C-alpha positions in Angstrom: -6.4 -5.7 -23.5 -5.6 -9.4 -22.3 -6.0 -9.8 -18.6 -4.5 -12.6 -16.6 -5.4 -13.1 -13.1 -2.1 -13.4 -10.8 -3.4 -12.8 -7.2 -0.6 -11.7 -4.6 -1.3 -12.4 -1.2 0.7 -9.0 -0.1 -2.2 -6.7 0.5 -4.4 -5.1 3.2 -7.3 -3.0 4.0 -7.0 0.7 3.1 -6.8 2.6 5.8 -8.5 6.5 6.3 -10.9 6.9 4.2 -10.7 4.3 1.6 -11.0 7.4 -1.0 -8.4 6.2 -4.2 -7.2 9.6 -5.7 -3.4 9.0 -6.5 -2.0 6.6 -9.7 1.5 5.7 -9.3 3.5 4.4 -12.3 6.4 2.2 -11.7 9.0 -0.1 -13.6 9.8 -3.4 -12.4 13.6 -2.9 -12.7 14.1 -6.8 -13.2 15.1 -8.9 -16.0 11.6 -10.3 -17.1 8.0 -10.1 -16.3 8.0 -13.3 -15.0 10.7 -12.6 -12.4 9.0 -9.4 -11.5 5.5 -11.5 -10.7 7.2 -14.0 -8.6 8.5 -11.3 -6.6 5.2 -9.2 -6.2 3.3 -12.7 -5.3 6.3 -14.0 -2.9 4.5 -13.5 0.6 8.4 -13.0 1.9 8.8 -10.3 -0.2 5.9 -7.9 1.2 5.6 -6.0 -2.0 3.0 -6.0 -4.6 0.9 -4.1 -7.0 -2.4 -3.9 -8.6 -1.5 -4.4 -12.1 1.7 -5.7 -14.0 1.8 -4.8 -17.8 3.7 -7.0 -19.6 6.1 -5.4 -22.6 3.6 -7.1 -25.1 0.9 -5.5 -23.6 -0.7 -8.5 -21.5 -2.2 -7.2 -18.0 -1.5 -9.1 -14.8 -4.3 -8.4 -12.3 -2.4 -8.8 -8.9 -4.7 -6.9 -6.2 -8.1 -5.8 -6.3 -8.6 -2.1 -6.5 -10.6 -1.9 -3.4 -7.4 -3.3 -1.3 -4.1 -1.6 -0.4 -1.2 -2.9 -2.3 1.9 -2.5 -1.2 4.0 -0.4 -3.9 5.1 3.0 -2.8 6.8 2.3 0.1 8.4 5.3 2.0 6.9 8.1 0.3 5.2 11.6 0.2 2.9 13.4 -2.3 1.2 16.8 -1.6 1.4 16.1 2.1 0.4 12.5 2.0 2.7 9.8 3.7 0.4 6.7 3.5 0.4 6.8 -0.4 -0.5 3.1 -0.4 -4.1 3.8 1.3 -5.1 6.1 -1.6 -3.5 4.9 -4.6 -3.8 2.5 -7.3 0.1 1.3 -8.6 0.7 0.0 -12.2 4.0 -1.9 -12.6 5.5 -1.6 -16.2 8.0 -4.5 -17.2 11.4 -2.8 -18.2 14.5 -3.9 -16.8 15.0 -0.4 -15.6 18.5 1.4 -15.0 20.2 -1.3 -13.6 19.5 -4.3 -16.0 19.6 -2.1 -19.4 17.1 0.3 -19.4 14.8 0.8 -22.8 12.0 2.7 -23.9 8.6 1.3 -23.3 6.7 -0.3 -26.4 4.2 0.9 -28.2 1.9 -2.0 -27.3 2.6 -1.6 -23.6 1.9 2.0 -24.1 -1.2 1.4 -25.5 -2.5 -1.0 -22.7 -1.5 1.1 -19.8 -3.7 4.1 -21.5 -6.6 1.9 -21.8 -6.0 0.3 -18.1 -5.6 4.0 -16.7 -8.7 5.2 -18.9 -10.6 2.8 -17.0 -9.0 3.4 -13.5 -9.5 7.1 -13.7 -13.3 6.6 -14.6 -13.6 4.1 -11.2 -11.7 6.8 -9.0 -11.4 10.7 -8.8 -7.8 11.1 -9.6 -6.8 14.4 -10.9 -4.0 14.9 -13.5 -1.8 16.6 -10.6 -1.8 13.0 -8.7 -0.9 10.9 -11.5 2.8 10.4 -10.8 5.8 8.2 -11.1 7.4 6.4 -8.3 10.5 8.7 -8.1 8.2 11.7 -8.0 7.0 10.5 -4.7 10.1 8.9 -3.4 13.0 10.9 -5.3 15.7 10.1 -2.9 15.2 5.9 -3.5 13.4 5.7 -6.8 14.1 6.4 -10.4 10.9 4.9 -12.3 9.7 4.9 -14.7 12.5 7.3 -15.6 13.5 9.7 -18.5 12.5 7.2 -21.4 8.8 7.4 -20.2 6.4 8.9 -22.5 4.7 11.1 -19.9 3.6 13.4 -23.3 1.7 10.7 -24.7 -0.1 10.1 -21.5 -1.0 13.5 -21.1 -2.7 13.3 -24.8 -4.8 10.7 -23.7 -5.8 12.6 -20.9 -3.9 10.8 -18.1 -1.3 13.1 -16.1 0.0 16.5 -16.8 2.3 17.8 -19.5 1.4 21.5 -20.7 2.2 22.5 -24.0 4.3 25.0 -22.9 6.9 22.8 -21.7 8.0 22.1 -25.4 8.6 26.0 -25.6 12.1 27.4 -25.9 13.0 28.7 -22.2 14.4 32.0 -22.3 18.1 32.3 -21.2 17.5 34.3 -18.1 15.3 31.9 -15.1 11.9 33.4 -14.6 12.4 33.7 -10.8 15.4 32.6 -8.0 16.4 29.1 -7.4 14.7 29.2 -3.7 11.2 30.2 -5.5 11.6 27.1 -7.9 11.9 24.8 -4.8 8.6 26.1 -3.3 7.0 25.8 -6.5 8.1 22.3 -6.5 6.7 22.0 -3.1 3.1 23.2 -4.5 3.3 20.9 -7.1 3.5 17.8 -4.5 7.3 17.0 -4.0 8.8 16.5 -0.9 12.1 18.9 -0.2 14.2 16.9 2.2 16.9 16.3 -0.4 16.8 19.3 -3.0 19.2 18.0 -5.5 17.2 14.5 -5.5 13.6 16.4 -6.0 15.0 18.5 -8.6 16.5 15.3 -10.4 13.3 13.4 -10.1 11.1 16.7 -11.5 13.8 16.1 -14.8 13.1 12.8 -15.2 9.5 13.4 -15.7 9.6 17.2 -17.2 13.0 17.8 -18.6 14.0 14.1 -19.6 16.8 15.2 -22.2 18.9 16.4 -19.1 18.9 15.1 -15.5 21.5 16.4 -13.8 19.8 17.9 -10.3 20.5 21.4 -11.2 18.0 24.0 -11.3 19.2 25.7 -14.3 17.2 28.6 -16.3 15.3 25.9 -18.4 14.5 23.8 -15.7 12.9 26.7 -13.6 11.1 27.6 -16.9 9.4 24.1 -16.8 8.8 24.8 -13.3 7.1 28.0 -13.8 5.0 26.6 -16.7 3.7 23.8 -14.3 3.5 25.8 -11.1 2.4 29.3 -12.1 
């Protein structure tokens, strides 16, 4: 894993007890890794992340893990509102939905697995707190998006993808939509905008159809994650 130090001035002390127990994955949503690094290291922008992984697998370290990087913004996960103070943020070079969204290359994913494995060895981050930016900010964010290979990450022991998610869903839903939303809350999602929350769940766990509807398949996938 090739590591380049690219310090960003945009960080501060972790607030609270200092425990790091959330890992947030992002895409850069910019035309190049260079452009993203310029933004994340610009003091006027007031944004940053701990790491950026270029498409060729090169890692740029911008903020030390014991510092609070500014990557999550207004967010929520399992009742936590200051996600920045409890998280490591990793950016993946990708043009994103506005600049020609593409799959994440094998070299980039391999480096991500190696980097995340190290992060998980250093911090007590459970599988249910490995999240995408859209999970913690569903009204604002789409990243890392429906092309991101969450199953491959889970196979490497990072995050969640129960095998039952890939089983065919019966035609009849397992429970009413209202219960589905309650189970999404139990997973960690904020429910202020139900359609945005369902869309975020689908980007993560039902990427073939992302429409914000609590149809039978979506409800079955919720059931298999939050029984």
